[in-house]
C-alpha positions, 0 to 999 in steps of 0.5 A, a space after each residue: 917572602 917564603 924562607 921568612 914566612 917559614 922561619 916565622 912558622 918555626 918560631 912559633 912551633 917553638 914557641 908553643 912549647 912550655 920548657 922553650 918559651 920559659 927558657 927564653 923568659 928566663 934568659 930573658 928576665 936574667 939579662 934585664 934584672 940580674 945584673 942590677 941585683 948582681 951590682 948590688 950583691 957585689 958591692 955589699 959588705 955584709 958578713 959571711 954568709 948574707 951575700 952568698 944566701 941571697 945570690 942563691 935565694 935570686 938564683 932559685 928565683 930565676 930558675 923557678 921561671 923554667 918550671 912555672 908551667 909544667 910544675 906551677 905549685 912546685 915552683 910557686 912555692 919555691 919561689 915564695 920560700 926563696 922570697 921569705 928568705 929574702 925578707 928574713 936577711 938582714 939589709 944590704 950595705 955598701 963601704 960607704 954606708 948606703 944599706 938597702 932592703 935584700 927583698 927590695 933586690 930587683 930580682 925579687 920582682 920574679 916571684 909577681 911572675 910566678 904569682 901570676 902564673 899559679 893563677 892561671 894554671 891551677 883551679 880555682 880552690 888551689 889559686 885562692 890558697 897561691 893568693 893567700 900565700 902571697 898574702 902572707 909574704 905581703 904581712 912580712 915584707 910589711 913587717 921587714 920594712 916597718 921602721 925605715 931607719 932599721 935598715 937604712 930606709 927614710 920615710 922622707 917627709 911623711 909621717 910614719 903611719 902614712 908610709 905603712 899605710 901606703 906601702 901595705 896598700 900599694 903592696 896588697 894592690 900589686 898582688 890582688 892585680 896581679 892574682 886576677 890578671 892571672 884568673 883572668 888568663 886562665 879563663 882566657 886560655 879555658 876559653 880558647 881551648 873550648 872553641 878549639 874543641 869545638 872546632 875539632 868537633 866541627 871538623 869530625 862532624 863534617 868528615 862524617 858528613 863527607 863520609 856518609 855523602 860518599 857512602 850515599 854517592 856509592 849506593 846511587 852509583 852501584 843501583 845505576 851500574 846495577 839497572 844499566 850495565 848488569 842488566 845490559 851485560 845481562 842481555 847480552 849473554 842471553 841473546 848470545 846463547 840464543 844465537 849460540 843455541 839456534 844454529 850449534 854448528 854454524 859458522 857463528 855459534 864459536 863466535 856466539 859461544 866467545 861471546 856469552 864467556 866473555 859476557 858471564 866473565 865481566 858480569 861476574 866482575 861487575 857483580 863483585 865490584 857492586 859488593 865492594 861498592 856496597 858497604 853491607 851485603 843485604 840480610 840473606 844475600 851474598 856478594 858475588 866476592 862471597 861465592 865467586 873465586 877471583 882470577 888468577 895467574 893459573 887462568 891466563 892461558 885460558 883467558 889466551 885460548 879465549 882470545 884466540 878463539 874470538 880472533 886475535 893470536 896469543 902466545 904465553 910464555 913462562 921464564 925463571 921459576 914460578 914464585 908463590 903471590 900473594 891473591 891480590 898481586 895475582 889479581 892484578 897480574 890476571 887484570 893486567 893481562 886482560 885489560 892488555 888484550 882488551 886494549 890489542 883487540 880495540 887498537 892494533 887492527 886485523 890480523 895481529 899476533 900477541 904475546 904475554 911473557 912471565 919473567 919470575 926473577 929472584 924478587 919480582 914477576 915481570 910481566 909483558 904483553 906485546 903486539 905487533 899490530 899499527 896501535 896508535 903511537 901516541 900514548 894517551 893515559 886512557 881509563 884503561 892504563 890508569 886502572 892498570 898503573 892503579 891496580 900494579 901501585 896497590 900491590 907495590 908494583 909498577 907499570 910502563 907502556 910505550 909503543 917501541 919504534 919498531 911497531 906495536 905496542 907493549 906494557 910490562 908490570 912490575 909485581 914484588 912477591 912480598 910487596 906492599 902498597 906503595 901508597 
């Protein structure tokens, strides 16, 4: 069921192009009308150059179909000139003496399509001019066919005036009908274009409403995070500092200092996040992103010292020649190390050792964080791992996490030096 639908959509897309659709129509009319006209021309015994001129005019008429929508006025005028030449040519005669007015060749009906097209493609004034040209053609044809005996025709049992009156009324009615249908098609086309424009404007309004709703939601989240999370972190920091100051030399002072330091860093990061969520900072107030420096790879040793002071032994190793990373990549690398060590704290157990290895390769930095703990044997794509993958993907890198058979857990991230977002 999918393949026919796909082929149908492809065909519709091709026919929606004016040049392709008009070429298909030109071929169709040439197949239907061309053989009959060609047969009458081949059987004609007129002296030169009547037959070649008539054949050339018919080819011009069929060729104008290709340009009927790209240059409707020019194509219509060229078709009208070709039809006028057919009107002025002498009748065609076959070897039996049968005569046939050249303008009555089947391919002359292509002019009707040209009139219909130009009436629907141009403005009212130009369309009225095209109608005037067609009516002049009606008069020319009527004059050419005024006396049937002059071109081998016959009025049958009717009086000549009946023939002439009927011919004039019929030609005028056909021209008026084709012109009116063309104008109607133009009005319909403009109406559909108006509907499409309204639909596009409505879609733009919906997108704008969704964007405004997203901004409102970000503001709500920012307020809640400020009221709940940031406030809670501030309370933790203040209590940790109070506990440290109560007994500066006691065994818990170091732990309180670590809690306070980590709390302050978390509060700074939270304020930076709130600054991202806030579209326009309040007047006269700077966000954290404008005043606080973002952490970099150079801060990894300090991070390792703080984590070690908190009870997790961490070593940092460098291999290769350090290269300069973009600020976004350096921030992503630091956050990967920070999140990986936090996970070790949460899942690895007591007495665990962790290793941070930075391998500077030719095109990328390979960052590996391993531990020898009893981490979970089943990998879950929680918020932490998902966040790390998102950060590395934003700077063009990759991240893998696994629990090796020998135990522990390993996080491996690759950060290209000149990478770009993979989105």
